Structures are given as structure tokens and as C-alpha cells.
SEBARO-406199 format. One record per atom (N, C-alpha, C): residue number from 1; residue in one letter; atom name; y, z, x negated. Coordinates in Angstrom, 3 decimals. Example, Ala and Ser with C-alpha at 12.3 -4.5 7.8 and 13.67 -1.06 7.14 Angstrom:
BEGIN
SITE:1:A:N:-5.690:7.800:-13.190
SITE:1:A:CA:-4.500:7.800:-12.300
SITE:1:A:C:-3.300:7.800:-13.200
SITE:2:S:N:-2.250:7.080:-12.850
SITE:2:S:CA:-1.060:7.140:-13.670
SITE:2:S:C:0.030:7.870:-12.900
# end
This chain:
BEGIN
SITE:1:M:N:45.065:98.015:81.631
SITE:1:M:CA:44.276:97.598:79.801
SITE:1:M:C:44.738:95.838:80.235
SITE:2:H:N:44.520:95.378:81.195
SITE:2:H:CA:44.421:93.851:80.762
SITE:2:H:C:45.668:94.036:80.987
SITE:3:D:N:47.067:94.016:81.832
SITE:3:D:CA:48.010:94.498:82.026
SITE:3:D:C:49.198:94.239:80.559
SITE:4:A:N:48.486:94.889:79.468
SITE:4:A:CA:49.517:95.759:78.237
SITE:4:A:C:48.628:94.657:77.664
SITE:5:V:N:47.539:93.674:77.479
SITE:5:V:CA:46.803:92.981:76.892
SITE:5:V:C:47.080:91.121:77.121
SITE:6:V:N:48.132:91.775:78.153
SITE:6:V:CA:48.733:90.301:78.133
SITE:6:V:C:49.708:90.339:77.989
SITE:7:M:N:50.980:91.333:78.217
SITE:7:M:CA:51.720:91.390:77.775
SITE:7:M:C:51.559:91.339:75.895
SITE:8:Y:N:50.615:92.180:75.385
SITE:8:Y:CA:50.526:91.575:74.239
SITE:8:Y:C:50.774:90.319:73.863
SITE:9:Q:N:50.313:88.936:74.472
SITE:9:Q:CA:50.311:87.904:74.048
SITE:9:Q:C:50.923:86.618:74.662
SITE:10:N:N:51.438:87.950:75.913
SITE:10:N:CA:52.593:86.451:76.451
SITE:10:N:C:54.237:86.918:74.898
SITE:11:N:N:54.345:88.269:74.493
SITE:11:N:CA:54.986:88.169:73.459
SITE:11:N:C:54.718:87.858:72.826
SITE:12:C:N:53.467:86.891:72.086
SITE:12:C:CA:53.683:86.961:69.902
SITE:12:C:C:53.897:85.701:69.802
SITE:13:A:N:54.428:85.526:68.634
SITE:13:A:CA:55.357:84.194:68.942
SITE:13:A:C:54.286:83.147:68.844
SITE:14:R:N:53.020:82.911:68.882
SITE:14:R:CA:52.715:81.359:69.306
SITE:14:R:C:51.880:81.404:70.524
SITE:15:A:N:53.113:81.964:70.822
SITE:15:A:CA:53.114:82.269:73.010
SITE:15:A:C:52.492:80.723:73.299
SITE:16:R:N:50.786:80.270:74.477
SITE:16:R:CA:50.868:79.311:74.790
SITE:16:R:C:51.588:78.509:75.872
SITE:17:R:N:52.882:79.510:76.199
SITE:17:R:CA:53.573:78.893:77.149
SITE:17:R:C:54.454:78.209:76.454
SITE:18:R:N:54.532:76.883:76.020
SITE:18:R:CA:56.081:76.394:76.050
SITE:18:R:C:57.315:75.624:76.332
SITE:19:R:N:58.357:75.936:76.826
SITE:19:R:CA:58.946:74.670:77.399
SITE:19:R:C:59.423:73.817:75.771
SITE:20:K:N:60.468:72.378:75.600
SITE:20:K:CA:60.379:71.212:75.192
SITE:20:K:C:62.512:72.410:75.022
SITE:21:P:N:62.762:72.138:74.275
SITE:21:P:CA:64.461:72.540:74.301
SITE:21:P:C:65.033:71.864:74.660
SITE:22:A:N:66.207:72.449:75.066
SITE:22:A:CA:67.646:72.152:76.000
SITE:22:A:C:67.840:71.233:75.589
SITE:23:P:N:68.587:69.870:75.950
SITE:23:P:CA:69.215:68.922:75.924
SITE:23:P:C:70.456:68.936:75.006
SITE:24:K:N:70.071:67.969:74.306
SITE:24:K:CA:72.087:67.889:73.628
SITE:24:K:C:72.473:68.021:74.125
SITE:25:W:N:74.279:67.964:74.011
SITE:25:W:CA:75.397:67.827:74.849
SITE:25:W:C:75.927:67.246:74.106
SITE:26:R:N:77.091:65.946:74.094
SITE:26:R:CA:77.650:65.712:72.815
SITE:26:R:C:79.343:65.686:74.248
SITE:27:T:N:80.156:65.062:74.024
SITE:27:T:CA:81.290:65.666:74.399
SITE:27:T:C:81.871:65.047:76.049
SITE:28:T:N:82.233:66.230:75.828
SITE:28:T:CA:83.259:66.418:78.072
SITE:28:T:C:83.838:65.516:78.445
SITE:29:K:N:84.598:64.946:77.648
SITE:29:K:CA:86.149:64.104:77.827
SITE:29:K:C:85.915:63.598:78.537
SITE:30:K:N:86.506:63.536:79.492
SITE:30:K:CA:87.491:62.146:80.286
SITE:30:K:C:87.178:60.608:80.022
SITE:31:M:N:86.194:60.162:80.411
SITE:31:M:CA:86.521:58.842:80.217
SITE:31:M:C:87.517:57.714:79.948
SITE:32:Y:N:88.568:58.553:81.263
SITE:32:Y:CA:89.552:57.891:81.549
SITE:32:Y:C:89.977:58.714:83.101
SITE:33:R:N:91.279:58.433:83.777
SITE:33:R:CA:92.175:59.674:84.244
SITE:33:R:C:92.042:59.380:85.222
SITE:34:Q:N:92.074:60.210:86.568
SITE:34:Q:CA:91.562:60.493:87.767
SITE:34:Q:C:92.106:59.561:88.746
SITE:35:K:N:93.154:59.620:88.395
SITE:35:K:CA:93.555:58.182:89.679
SITE:35:K:C:94.605:56.920:89.423
SITE:36:G:N:94.503:56.791:89.499
SITE:36:G:CA:95.513:55.306:89.210
SITE:36:G:C:94.802:54.017:88.632
SITE:37:T:N:93.982:54.339:88.531
SITE:37:T:CA:93.335:52.928:87.581
SITE:37:T:C:92.533:51.776:88.419
SITE:38:G:N:91.428:52.486:89.401
SITE:38:G:CA:91.074:51.662:90.882
SITE:38:G:C:89.616:51.186:90.277
SITE:39:N:N:89.589:52.058:89.365
SITE:39:N:CA:87.561:52.678:88.982
SITE:39:N:C:87.336:53.790:89.885
SITE:40:A:N:86.685:54.252:90.148
SITE:40:A:CA:86.096:55.569:90.962
SITE:40:A:C:85.953:56.634:89.895
SITE:41:R:N:86.605:57.936:90.427
SITE:41:R:CA:86.196:58.384:89.717
SITE:41:R:C:85.573:58.924:88.443
SITE:42:A:N:85.678:59.489:87.561
SITE:42:A:CA:84.322:59.795:86.701
SITE:42:A:C:84.928:60.743:85.638
SITE:43:G:N:83.860:61.279:85.215
SITE:43:G:CA:84.120:62.337:83.928
SITE:43:G:C:83.534:62.317:82.744
SITE:44:S:N:82.556:62.913:82.175
SITE:44:S:CA:81.826:62.670:81.297
SITE:44:S:C:80.806:60.744:80.486
SITE:45:R:N:81.031:60.536:80.015
SITE:45:R:CA:80.813:58.990:79.571
SITE:45:R:C:78.612:59.297:79.363
SITE:46:R:N:78.486:60.732:79.395
SITE:46:R:CA:77.124:61.515:78.713
SITE:46:R:C:76.253:61.468:80.294
SITE:47:S:N:77.024:62.046:81.876
SITE:47:S:CA:76.822:62.631:82.485
SITE:47:S:C:74.758:61.226:83.117
SITE:48:G:N:74.688:61.956:83.722
SITE:48:G:CA:73.046:62.070:84.112
SITE:48:G:C:73.037:60.562:84.831
SITE:49:I:N:74.064:60.063:85.530
SITE:49:I:CA:74.015:58.675:86.374
SITE:49:I:C:74.435:57.571:85.380
SITE:50:R:N:74.676:57.889:84.588
SITE:50:R:CA:75.409:57.077:83.433
SITE:50:R:C:74.445:56.625:82.008
SITE:51:R:N:74.094:55.280:82.339
SITE:51:R:CA:73.171:55.124:80.877
SITE:51:R:C:73.134:56.096:79.796
SITE:52:G:N:72.487:56.290:78.613
SITE:52:G:CA:72.495:56.924:77.599
SITE:52:G:C:73.243:57.897:78.282
SITE:53:G:N:73.392:58.521:79.846
SITE:53:G:CA:73.305:59.744:80.083
SITE:53:G:C:72.239:61.102:79.495
SITE:54:G:N:72.500:62.626:80.043
SITE:54:G:CA:71.282:63.832:79.702
SITE:54:G:C:70.891:63.475:81.281
SITE:55:H:N:69.175:64.625:81.057
SITE:55:H:CA:69.098:64.801:81.976
SITE:55:H:C:69.584:65.648:82.842
SITE:56:I:N:69.972:66.087:84.745
SITE:56:I:CA:70.259:65.778:85.875
SITE:56:I:C:70.191:67.703:85.620
SITE:57:H:N:68.268:67.978:85.776
SITE:57:H:CA:67.836:69.368:85.745
SITE:57:H:C:67.228:69.639:84.283
SITE:58:A:N:67.655:69.386:83.493
SITE:58:A:CA:66.508:69.584:82.680
SITE:58:A:C:65.439:71.004:82.260
SITE:59:K:N:65.291:69.959:81.327
SITE:59:K:CA:64.065:72.066:81.056
SITE:59:K:C:64.254:72.453:80.024
SITE:60:Q:N:64.887:74.296:79.818
SITE:60:Q:CA:65.695:74.900:79.242
SITE:60:Q:C:64.985:76.059:78.892
SITE:61:P:N:64.965:76.330:77.776
SITE:61:P:CA:64.216:76.942:77.017
SITE:61:P:C:64.157:78.930:78.100
SITE:62:R:N:63.219:79.257:77.789
SITE:62:R:CA:62.827:80.178:77.842
SITE:62:R:C:61.595:81.388:77.598
SITE:63:D:N:62.780:82.469:77.862
SITE:63:D:CA:61.994:84.361:76.938
SITE:63:D:C:60.862:85.097:78.141
SITE:64:W:N:59.968:84.200:77.826
SITE:64:W:CA:58.368:85.442:79.334
SITE:64:W:C:57.747:86.110:78.821
SITE:65:S:N:58.541:87.021:77.493
SITE:65:S:CA:58.002:87.934:77.175
SITE:65:S:C:59.119:89.242:77.936
SITE:66:Y:N:57.816:90.160:78.125
SITE:66:Y:CA:58.632:91.396:78.099
SITE:66:Y:C:58.063:92.793:78.545
SITE:67:R:N:58.339:93.993:79.051
SITE:67:R:CA:57.565:95.142:77.977
SITE:67:R:C:57.117:95.931:79.678
SITE:68:L:N:55.943:96.514:78.809
SITE:68:L:CA:55.484:97.808:79.903
SITE:68:L:C:55.873:98.582:79.401
SITE:69:P:N:55.619:100.337:80.070
SITE:69:P:CA:56.330:101.256:80.500
SITE:69:P:C:55.063:102.007:78.549
SITE:70:K:N:56.121:102.971:77.805
SITE:70:K:CA:55.037:103.078:76.804
SITE:70:K:C:54.287:104.191:77.456
SITE:71:K:N:54.058:104.546:77.869
SITE:71:K:CA:53.281:105.924:78.610
SITE:71:K:C:51.798:104.360:78.493
SITE:72:A:N:52.110:103.628:79.963
SITE:72:A:CA:51.038:102.592:80.105
SITE:72:A:C:50.605:101.623:78.898
SITE:73:L:N:51.253:101.748:78.139
SITE:73:L:CA:50.839:100.805:76.913
SITE:73:L:C:50.127:101.985:75.934
SITE:74:R:N:50.529:103.181:76.406
SITE:74:R:CA:49.575:104.548:75.974
SITE:74:R:C:48.480:104.291:76.081
SITE:75:I:N:47.853:104.677:77.419
SITE:75:I:CA:46.901:104.611:78.357
SITE:75:I:C:46.174:103.642:77.139
SITE:76:A:N:46.616:102.005:77.919
SITE:76:A:CA:45.559:100.996:78.194
SITE:76:A:C:44.769:101.178:76.626
SITE:77:T:N:46.356:101.360:75.015
SITE:77:T:CA:44.977:101.499:73.427
SITE:77:T:C:43.883:102.330:74.459
SITE:78:R:N:44.244:103.759:74.715
SITE:78:R:CA:43.623:104.846:75.193
SITE:78:R:C:42.095:104.805:75.445
SITE:79:M:N:42.440:103.473:76.125
SITE:79:M:CA:41.387:103.297:77.522
SITE:79:M:C:40.523:101.988:76.996
SITE:80:A:N:40.865:101.243:75.586
SITE:80:A:CA:40.552:100.652:74.916
SITE:80:A:C:39.020:101.242:73.003
SITE:81:V:N:39.950:101.996:72.980
SITE:81:V:CA:38.973:102.742:71.925
SITE:81:V:C:37.897:103.277:72.956
SITE:82:A:N:38.080:103.853:74.025
SITE:82:A:CA:37.101:104.627:74.757
SITE:82:A:C:35.245:103.531:75.027
SITE:83:S:N:36.571:102.328:75.808
SITE:83:S:CA:36.052:101.141:75.873
SITE:83:S:C:34.638:100.683:74.522
SITE:84:K:N:35.197:100.769:73.824
SITE:84:K:CA:34.374:100.227:72.204
SITE:84:K:C:33.178:101.488:71.620
SITE:85:I:N:34.381:102.903:72.388
SITE:85:I:CA:33.420:103.916:71.801
SITE:85:I:C:31.216:103.433:72.460
SITE:86:A:N:32.320:103.587:73.767
SITE:86:A:CA:31.335:102.816:74.783
SITE:86:A:C:29.925:101.864:74.841
SITE:87:D:N:30.883:100.704:74.858
SITE:87:D:CA:30.004:100.220:73.579
SITE:87:D:C:29.380:99.978:72.450
SITE:88:E:N:29.412:101.687:71.808
SITE:88:E:CA:28.611:101.987:70.702
SITE:88:E:C:29.292:100.520:70.057
SITE:89:Q:N:30.825:99.815:69.625
SITE:89:Q:CA:30.880:99.476:68.526
SITE:89:Q:C:32.121:99.681:67.442
SITE:90:V:N:31.759:101.188:67.494
SITE:90:V:CA:32.794:102.426:66.322
SITE:90:V:C:32.072:102.729:66.009
SITE:91:T:N:32.324:102.036:64.203
SITE:91:T:CA:31.114:103.011:63.630
SITE:91:T:C:32.286:104.172:62.803
SITE:92:L:N:31.698:105.520:62.479
SITE:92:L:CA:33.061:106.506:62.165
SITE:92:L:C:31.825:106.729:60.279
SITE:93:I:N:33.181:107.031:59.711
SITE:93:I:CA:32.914:106.903:57.940
SITE:93:I:C:34.484:108.571:58.237
SITE:94:D:N:33.735:108.765:56.816
SITE:94:D:CA:34.103:110.544:56.440
SITE:94:D:C:35.336:110.296:56.252
SITE:95:S:N:35.478:109.486:55.059
SITE:95:S:CA:36.729:109.582:54.193
SITE:95:S:C:36.973:107.905:53.625
SITE:96:L:N:37.938:106.646:53.737
SITE:96:L:CA:37.920:105.112:52.963
SITE:96:L:C:39.105:105.939:52.194
SITE:97:S:N:38.534:105.822:50.829
SITE:97:S:CA:39.714:105.367:49.570
SITE:97:S:C:39.253:105.304:48.098
SITE:98:F:N:39.888:104.362:47.527
SITE:98:F:CA:39.824:103.665:46.273
SITE:98:F:C:40.660:104.259:45.326
SITE:99:D:N:40.159:104.409:43.988
SITE:99:D:CA:41.585:104.867:41.999
SITE:99:D:C:42.079:103.644:42.458
SITE:100:Q:N:41.635:102.148:43.006
SITE:100:Q:CA:42.650:100.850:42.470
SITE:100:Q:C:41.868:99.871:43.706
SITE:101:P:N:42.908:98.975:44.142
SITE:101:P:CA:42.341:97.396:44.143
SITE:101:P:C:41.290:96.635:44.338
SITE:102:K:N:39.742:97.152:45.198
SITE:102:K:CA:39.464:95.945:44.304
SITE:102:K:C:38.846:95.953:45.616
SITE:103:T:N:38.165:93.916:45.656
SITE:103:T:CA:37.901:93.667:47.365
SITE:103:T:C:37.182:94.185:46.565
SITE:104:R:N:35.298:93.933:45.541
SITE:104:R:CA:34.634:94.329:46.017
SITE:104:R:C:33.149:95.127:46.158
SITE:105:D:N:34.853:95.969:46.257
SITE:105:D:CA:33.914:98.025:46.384
SITE:105:D:C:33.737:98.066:48.208
SITE:106:M:N:35.239:97.246:48.453
SITE:106:M:CA:35.294:97.324:49.946
SITE:106:M:C:34.678:96.777:50.678
SITE:107:A:N:33.971:94.883:50.099
SITE:107:A:CA:32.557:94.870:50.160
SITE:107:A:C:31.209:95.170:49.975
SITE:108:A:N:31.234:96.160:49.202
SITE:108:A:CA:30.011:96.666:49.800
SITE:108:A:C:29.775:98.090:49.892
SITE:109:V:N:30.720:98.509:51.059
SITE:109:V:CA:31.005:99.804:51.194
SITE:109:V:C:30.965:98.633:53.299
SITE:110:L:N:31.056:98.321:53.330
SITE:110:L:CA:31.182:97.605:54.628
SITE:110:L:C:29.193:96.778:54.507
SITE:111:K:N:28.966:95.857:53.017
SITE:111:K:CA:27.185:95.334:52.919
SITE:111:K:C:26.864:97.190:53.346
SITE:112:A:N:26.735:98.060:52.927
SITE:112:A:CA:26.295:98.963:52.836
SITE:112:A:C:26.014:99.161:55.050
SITE:113:L:N:27.211:100.075:55.832
SITE:113:L:CA:27.470:99.667:57.076
SITE:113:L:C:26.999:98.363:57.673
SITE:114:K:N:27.018:97.219:56.822
SITE:114:K:CA:25.957:96.607:58.080
SITE:114:K:C:26.635:95.962:59.192
SITE:115:L:N:28.159:96.375:58.471
SITE:115:L:CA:29.369:95.107:59.190
SITE:115:L:C:30.089:93.625:59.404
SITE:116:T:N:29.191:92.800:58.660
SITE:116:T:CA:29.424:92.235:57.180
SITE:116:T:C:28.790:91.074:58.214
SITE:117:G:N:29.960:89.777:58.542
SITE:117:G:CA:29.158:88.777:59.311
SITE:117:G:C:30.376:89.176:60.382
SITE:118:T:N:31.128:89.755:61.313
SITE:118:T:CA:31.597:89.908:62.482
SITE:118:T:C:32.988:90.377:62.104
SITE:119:S:N:33.953:90.377:62.878
SITE:119:S:CA:35.085:90.489:62.933
SITE:119:S:C:35.123:92.114:62.795
SITE:120:L:N:36.467:92.460:61.896
SITE:120:L:CA:36.383:94.223:61.914
SITE:120:L:C:37.425:94.731:61.958
SITE:121:L:N:37.829:95.882:61.941
SITE:121:L:CA:39.530:96.364:62.603
SITE:121:L:C:39.038:97.680:61.605
SITE:122:V:N:39.552:98.102:61.070
SITE:122:V:CA:39.793:99.683:59.749
SITE:122:V:C:40.641:99.870:60.700
SITE:123:A:N:40.718:101.192:60.757
SITE:123:A:CA:41.918:102.477:61.164
SITE:123:A:C:41.906:103.555:60.284
SITE:124:V:N:43.072:103.811:59.791
SITE:124:V:CA:42.531:104.395:58.468
SITE:124:V:C:43.807:105.666:59.435
SITE:125:P:N:44.360:106.603:59.156
SITE:125:P:CA:45.217:107.634:59.556
SITE:125:P:C:46.322:106.821:58.980
SITE:126:G:N:46.699:106.940:58.166
SITE:126:G:CA:48.283:106.148:57.539
SITE:126:G:C:47.959:105.125:56.605
SITE:127:Y:N:48.977:104.489:56.381
SITE:127:Y:CA:49.317:103.204:55.393
SITE:127:Y:C:48.729:103.878:53.520
SITE:128:D:N:47.472:103.251:53.347
SITE:128:D:CA:47.284:103.362:52.073
SITE:128:D:C:47.650:102.486:51.578
SITE:129:L:N:47.584:101.652:50.254
SITE:129:L:CA:47.971:100.312:49.975
SITE:129:L:C:46.481:99.394:48.668
SITE:130:N:N:46.020:100.885:48.304
SITE:130:N:CA:44.808:100.506:47.545
SITE:130:N:C:43.654:100.292:48.827
SITE:131:V:N:43.584:100.589:50.089
SITE:131:V:CA:42.202:100.715:51.574
SITE:131:V:C:42.868:98.694:51.667
SITE:132:Y:N:44.624:98.282:51.604
SITE:132:Y:CA:45.218:97.619:52.398
SITE:132:Y:C:44.894:96.469:51.218
SITE:133:K:N:44.802:96.790:50.324
SITE:133:K:CA:45.098:95.875:49.384
SITE:133:K:C:42.984:95.400:48.954
SITE:134:S:N:42.673:95.693:48.915
SITE:134:S:CA:41.048:95.428:49.210
SITE:134:S:C:40.403:94.757:50.041
SITE:135:I:N:41.354:95.417:51.549
SITE:135:I:CA:40.261:95.016:52.806
SITE:135:I:C:41.311:93.717:53.022
SITE:136:R:N:42.327:92.898:52.451
SITE:136:R:CA:43.214:91.804:52.477
SITE:136:R:C:42.392:90.520:52.624
SITE:137:N:N:41.725:90.081:51.385
SITE:137:N:CA:41.072:89.284:51.074
SITE:137:N:C:39.560:88.712:51.721
SITE:138:L:N:39.256:89.541:52.338
SITE:138:L:CA:37.709:89.669:53.222
SITE:138:L:C:38.581:89.216:54.554
SITE:139:A:N:37.044:87.947:54.686
SITE:139:A:CA:38.043:87.416:56.096
SITE:139:A:C:37.165:87.964:57.569
SITE:140:N:N:38.106:87.662:58.312
SITE:140:N:CA:37.906:88.488:59.915
SITE:140:N:C:38.022:89.717:60.024
SITE:141:V:N:38.880:91.193:58.799
SITE:141:V:CA:38.441:92.021:58.093
SITE:141:V:C:40.172:92.128:58.122
SITE:142:S:N:40.549:93.404:59.090
SITE:142:S:CA:42.185:93.631:59.393
SITE:142:S:C:42.214:95.118:59.250
SITE:143:V:N:43.079:95.261:58.335
SITE:143:V:CA:43.581:96.480:58.645
SITE:143:V:C:45.116:97.266:59.879
SITE:144:V:N:44.863:98.670:60.242
SITE:144:V:CA:46.073:99.007:60.860
SITE:144:V:C:46.019:100.102:61.000
SITE:145:P:N:47.228:101.229:60.423
SITE:145:P:CA:47.223:102.876:60.415
SITE:145:P:C:47.112:103.215:61.865
SITE:146:V:N:46.287:103.713:61.741
SITE:146:V:CA:46.673:104.466:64.262
SITE:146:V:C:48.156:104.122:64.399
SITE:147:G:N:49.268:105.113:63.670
SITE:147:G:CA:50.218:105.089:64.277
SITE:147:G:C:50.300:103.379:65.131
SITE:148:D:N:50.234:102.250:64.292
SITE:148:D:CA:50.344:101.016:64.866
SITE:148:D:C:49.279:100.357:66.107
SITE:149:L:N:48.107:100.962:66.535
SITE:149:L:CA:46.399:100.369:67.079
SITE:149:L:C:47.744:100.647:68.719
SITE:150:N:N:47.458:99.109:68.946
SITE:150:N:CA:47.496:98.602:70.544
SITE:150:N:C:45.618:97.974:71.049
SITE:151:A:N:46.525:98.166:72.663
SITE:151:A:CA:45.414:97.294:72.753
SITE:151:A:C:44.365:95.656:72.754
SITE:152:L:N:45.779:95.028:72.142
SITE:152:L:CA:44.943:93.528:71.815
SITE:152:L:C:44.401:93.706:70.366
SITE:153:N:N:44.693:94.409:69.403
SITE:153:N:CA:44.536:94.698:68.421
SITE:153:N:C:42.774:96.147:68.007
SITE:154:V:N:42.949:96.226:69.386
SITE:154:V:CA:41.718:97.242:69.412
SITE:154:V:C:40.252:96.221:69.897
SITE:155:L:N:40.807:95.203:71.303
SITE:155:L:CA:40.043:94.293:71.708
SITE:155:L:C:39.575:93.507:71.300
SITE:156:H:N:40.682:93.047:70.135
SITE:156:H:CA:40.159:91.321:69.639
SITE:156:H:C:38.806:91.116:68.403
SITE:157:P:N:38.980:92.299:67.677
SITE:157:P:CA:37.651:92.349:67.522
SITE:157:P:C:36.495:93.381:67.224
SITE:158:R:N:35.450:92.805:66.872
SITE:158:R:CA:33.377:92.570:67.828
SITE:158:R:C:34.041:94.415:67.104
SITE:159:R:N:33.387:95.061:66.266
SITE:159:R:CA:33.479:96.203:65.657
SITE:159:R:C:35.027:96.514:65.520
SITE:160:L:N:34.982:98.191:65.631
SITE:160:L:CA:35.788:99.356:64.717
SITE:160:L:C:35.354:100.237:63.879
SITE:161:L:N:36.208:100.172:62.865
SITE:161:L:CA:35.393:101.180:61.466
SITE:161:L:C:36.390:101.844:61.950
SITE:162:M:N:36.457:103.598:62.088
SITE:162:M:CA:37.441:104.511:61.791
SITE:162:M:C:37.304:105.401:60.866
SITE:163:T:N:38.298:106.578:59.847
SITE:163:T:CA:37.153:107.405:59.296
SITE:163:T:C:37.536:108.509:60.615
SITE:164:T:N:37.169:110.209:59.479
SITE:164:T:CA:37.159:111.046:60.856
SITE:164:T:C:38.471:111.887:60.825
SITE:165:A:N:39.274:110.833:60.612
SITE:165:A:CA:41.005:111.367:60.207
SITE:165:A:C:41.387:110.428:60.537
SITE:166:A:N:41.688:109.512:60.967
SITE:166:A:CA:41.783:108.237:62.254
SITE:166:A:C:41.572:108.894:63.285
SITE:167:L:N:40.423:109.373:63.569
SITE:167:L:CA:39.713:109.698:64.601
SITE:167:L:C:40.770:110.520:65.540
SITE:168:D:N:40.854:112.081:64.579
SITE:168:D:CA:42.031:112.820:64.863
SITE:168:D:C:43.234:112.552:64.912
SITE:169:A:N:43.853:111.916:63.972
SITE:169:A:CA:44.287:111.390:64.568
SITE:169:A:C:45.004:111.141:65.332
SITE:170:F:N:44.547:109.692:66.016
SITE:170:F:CA:44.731:108.902:67.233
SITE:170:F:C:44.338:110.316:68.174
SITE:171:R:N:43.157:110.413:68.617
SITE:171:R:CA:43.935:112.110:69.003
SITE:171:R:C:45.000:112.866:69.982
SITE:172:E:N:45.140:113.305:68.285
SITE:172:E:CA:46.857:113.963:68.406
SITE:172:E:C:48.511:112.782:69.134
SITE:173:K:N:47.796:111.796:68.612
SITE:173:K:CA:49.082:110.523:69.031
SITE:173:K:C:49.340:111.351:70.571
SITE:174:K:N:50.959:111.128:70.935
SITE:174:K:CA:50.840:111.255:72.307
SITE:174:K:C:51.143:109.762:72.898
# end
């Protein structure tokens, strides 16, 4: 599970490890001919030993992203949900649907379940536009379909709110 979380954090756009960009290269035209001038042979005016030249072994941009096998990621996600259940941080409800998107209604549901004031992930069986729009303006609350769950977004919030249909869909997911 730790390897999966580290992989997701490493691959995200705001990674902590950054390198400076590569130095800008200008012309590489030879300054003067190789033989017959009496001067030492010289190539580019911007070589590293000349004034105004580049860095010899400059930092190059690097991509630290990598992937773990799909089975390992699936097992890590299952372990993350299991650890939330073992720590009693999962709340199950029968269903979660709204006729129209109202943040006030979702806030009332969270207040009735005593889930306000903490970070929360709402897992739903599929993408529902009204549920998504009702949740998106609440602070520290996010909604994810069960198919998009991963170990990092399960472990990051303090609480997990799932519908029974979402839990069944999660169990059936291979």
C-alpha cells in the first residue's frame, strides 16, 4: 500500500522533487578554422570554459514518474478501504441522490451524519451530475465514482462516506 501511495504522489503534477530546466543553447558555429591561425583549436563560443558559456554538466529535467502493476494497485486500494473500515472511518448510507443540485441539501445530510468539520471522500457507484454539483462547493469534501478510487484518494481524507450500491460495486470490481 505504501508503494502505491508513493507512486501516486510521485506522479502527480505538483511533485516535490523538481530540477531546474535545461540550459538554453545558442549557436554551435565554430569560431574560426581548425588549423593555420596560430590560436588554440576552439569550437563553440558558448563552450563551458569560455566567458558567457554554459554549464558543463548542467541539471537536466527529469521525469520521476513510474507505474506499479495493475494488480498491486488494485490490492493497495482494497487494503486502503479495509484499513478505513477497521479504523471505523467509513459511514454507509442506503442511497445518495438529489432531484436537483443543491449544496444546502448535501450539507444537511452531512450534518445529520455528523461528518462536518473533517475531510471527507464520498464514494458513489457511478457518475451522478446532481450529486457532484451538490458536493463540489463544500470545503474538504470530494466525490469519486467507485471505478476511480485509488489508495491515495481513499487514505487522504479522514472519513469515507459510501452508499451500499457503491460498496457492492467496489466488491465486484476486479
